[in-house]
C-alpha positions, 0 to 999 in steps of 0.5 A: 256738146261744147266741142261740136258747137264750136265746130259749127259756129261760123264766127269761130272768133269770140263768144260769150261765157254765159248763155244769152237766154240764161244770163241776159236781161230782156233788153241787154245793152249791145255796144258794137266796136266795129271797123271795116272788116272786124267787130268787137261786140260788148253786152250786158248780162242780167246783173248789168255787168259788161262782157265781151260778147263777140270778137272777129269778122264783122257780120254783113248785117248789123241787125244780126248783132243781137243774135250772136250771143244766143249761139254760145252756151258756155256757162259755169257759175263756179268759174267767175266771169271770164269774158268781163270787159274789164275784170275786177278783183275782190268780189265775183271774179276768180281770174286775173284782174284788169283792175284791183283797188284798195278803198280808203277804208281798207276794203279790197272789193270792186264790182263794176256795173254798166251805166252808159255809153256814148259814141263820138265821131273822130275828126280824122276817121272813125269814132271813139266809144266811151263806156261808163262803169261804176261800183254800186257800193263805193263811188269808183268809176271807170271809163273804157275807151275804144277808138276805131280807125275803120279803113285800117281795121285798127282799134286803140283802147285805154281806160280812165279810173276815178273816184269820189271817196272821202280819201285816196284809194290805191290802184294795185293794178290798172290795165289798159285793155282786157280782151277775150278770145275763143278758138281751138288753140292760141299760138303767141309769137313774142320777141325777146333779146338783149343788146345787139340781139333785139327782136328774137322771135318765140312762138309758143302754144298757150296752155292752161295758166298764165303766160306774162310778158313784162319789163321791170327795167324802168327805162330802156324797157324793151331791152329784154322783152318787146311789148309787141306781140301776135296771137294766131287762132286755131293754127299758126298764121302765115303771111296770107292765111290764118286768123291773127291779132297783132298788138302793141302797147304804147308805153315807154316804161315797165309793162305787163301783158298777160295771156291767160287760158281759162277753164274753157280753154279760151284766151284772156288778154290783159295789157297795161303798165306793169303793177310791179312796184307801182301801186298808185295812190289816187286822190278823190276826183283825180283821173288816172289814165292808162296807156293805149293798147293798139291792135288789129285783127285779120282773118287772112294772115299777118300780111294784111294785119301788118299793112293795116298797122303800117297805114294807120301808123303813117296816117295817124300816129308817127310824128310827121308820118306824111313827111320826108326823112333825112339820109345821113352820115354818122361819125360814130364808127368813123371816129368814136370819141376821137374827133375835132373840128378839122376831122368833122369838116372832112366828114362834112365833105364826105357826106356831100360827096356821098349825096346824103342829106345830113351829117350826124355828130354822135356822142363825145362832143360835150363836157369840160371839167370831166370831158366826154372822151369815153362813156364814163364821164361827162353825161349831164354837162351839156356844154361844148367841149372847148378842146374838141370844138373850140368854136362850138356847135354853131360853127359846125352847123355853119360849116356843114351848111357850107359843105352842102349838108344839114347838121344833126347832133346826138344827146342823152339828156335823161342820163348822168355820169357820176363823174360830172359837174351835174352830179356834183351839184345835183345828186338829189336829181339822180335816181339812187338810194342814199344808203346803198352802193351805186350800181351803174349801167354803162357807167351811168345813172338815170336822172329823176324825171318825176321831178319837174325841175329835172323835166325843165333841165332836160327840156332846156338842154334841147331848147337851148341848142335850138335857140343858139343854133336855129339851123340845127336839123336833127336830134338823135335821143339816146337812152342807154341805162336802166333804173337801179336803186329806184328811189326819188328824192323828189317823191320823198320830199313831196310826201309822195309814195315811191311806188309812183316813180315808174309811172311818173318817170314816163309821164315826165318824159312825155311832158318834156317831149310834148313841150318840145314838139309844141315849140319844134314840131318839124325837127326830125328826131331819132329815138335810140335806146342802145338799140330798140329799147324804146320801140313803141307807139306812144314814143313815136308820137314825138319821134320820127324814127327809131334805131332798131339795134346797135347790131348793124351786121346786114345778115343779122338786120335782115332778121331784125328788120323782118320782125320789126316789120310786123309792127312798124312801117319801113319809114321809121326804121333807121338802117345804117351801112357800117363796118359790122359784118363781112358782107360787101358794101352792096349787100350792106346797102341793099339791106339798109335801103329797107327803111331810112338809109344812113351810113356810118363809115369812113367814106374817104377810105373806101376803094374807088368802086365801093365809093362809086357804088355808095354814091350811086346807091344814094341816088338809087335810093332817092328814086325808090324811097317813097315806095319803100316808106309808104308802100305796101310791104309783102314778105314773100320768102321767110328767112326763118324757113328758107335760105332766102329772104324776099320782101316786096314794097308796092306803091299804093297806086300799084304802078311801082314796086321794089323787090329786095332779095337776099341769100341768108346762108353760106351752105354750099349750093344754096340759090334761089332755085324757083321764082318768087311769086309777087303780090300786091300788083294789078294783074291787068297791068304790064310791068318792066322788071329791071335790076337796080343798085348794081355794083360797078362792072356787074352784069345783070341777067335781067334785061328789059323784059315785060311781064303782066301783073298776073304773071308776076303774081301767078308764076313769079320772078327769080331774082337769080340769087347765088354765091356770087349774087347774094343780094339783088334789088329789082325795080318793077315799073308799070309801062 
């Protein structure tokens, strides 16, 4: 009966774990969380517990919402309540909880009942729905928040926990979101990796039990596992077909995302801060707010879902999402730690000749007693190295301006080398165990950002730079270490539990960033963490962009940038042309253009044609970057399935498009043998197709041919990839 019913239900995506007629009272509360195309319907049962009644495509008529629950007859009194909107532990529930507490008297039970809900209009768009739940035995309450952006079909969800018990309670687990889905099967796509191998995709069909994605690293939390994920329903979603949920947890620290298949073969999803070593003592009347889970749902494939997320991020989340970005020349791979003022001044000229906006001075510019001539000394001592930079940062800012470029600088203010003056004077500021040997990650330790004094120190590092150098134009904020021997002297002296450390560290980081952004709202800042160790939407409230990976081999970057593109718009992806990889400079530059372009090369050592190409490429990039940054992305050909990668960016007005195409394998005879069908154009418009970013002396097979939008989307265009044309960029311009 159950199987046949499933096949006949038109809305295959979400459900009820009990029969409406058996378990709901006469007047159940129904709470719609709706966007333009999607609906999550919350409802109460006869015990007044809040459940997820439905999740999926939005019915055309609101009057039909109340009829949905009656279509599902899934009931098992012995199985617990699978579809609870915020599952608790210790009473009726038998599955993974979203919230687990220990009351002041030691009792471990919690049973939240629905009390009320409110709906408030948001000033930017959509609404915020707040649902109040409360235990009837202990004065514990939870507020569930659902913020919607209708046009983008995005929901942001979080929770607040509070109580008025006579003494503190302990939160053992405190998730941000608890979702429930029904389908024939569920396919999870998640992303793992390590340094230089970030965002490696894994596709797994979920089966009975729990699969968890988590991090216990403390900082640089995404190093091994990303908190960005996709779930396909019934079958693997493609770019243009299938049901898919794309989700991203906004937390720059330890996280845990559980995917539990219950006894009805439905999916429970619980996401939030990792409870590992993080039991949180909550005092009476205090509020614990969880981070946000951001998600979007599509029944027409991953393309629409990711474009929805991109639009939302640009309009509502990323720092200065509607602003510009600075192309740059970085000195790291040109000099590493070996530089002085004359070398840097020559690089300023290179940056100007190249045509980029900014010169970025990377690691190695600071510390005197323990000079930063390698990665084993100096972190924490943020004064200019007098030997390398006798005239200081201000002099470099002025010299860069004279050369015609802006000046930016690298910092890693959360970290410390044991070989530093700061370590000698403030060992109590370091996360370490006095009784145990220190363990180093890249020769460094982590400062204790749960400590307000350390927060002020980190803030002052940046604030003093801007105060002394008001024309400083860019910050690259790095974070290379994870937390070993997690112990805070500050928490110990304050009488606070060590289990607060992982949470309070991240809160301390946000406090610093909030203060910085309030004082310096328009300074571009790159989020770097040994690569993509901090790619999350809470950090991107404060940063204008992030560094996806230290691996800048363009072939590897095609795959990495492809995977990041499901979650983040090109605007935030810092892509540099470097010496990594054996490909020619054209291939490297073509790949780097799919985001925020930068260079990390010795421009003066380029041969004449390479130098000519690089300079013209910057000019070309400036003419197309707006479409890349804020246009619609269509992933046309998947390099995981074909020997080619083709990506197409289309302006919102559909009058301009940029097609990037690459040959991704060296196997003999591989070419683009057939046309690539484009998407996102206006079928009624006519477009001129022109090859751009050509290497000096190269001939293009493309003439100024005109095609209709219908032709380009029905028949397509062949970029003519081959062994001698491994990367091709085409501009599609309305005439």
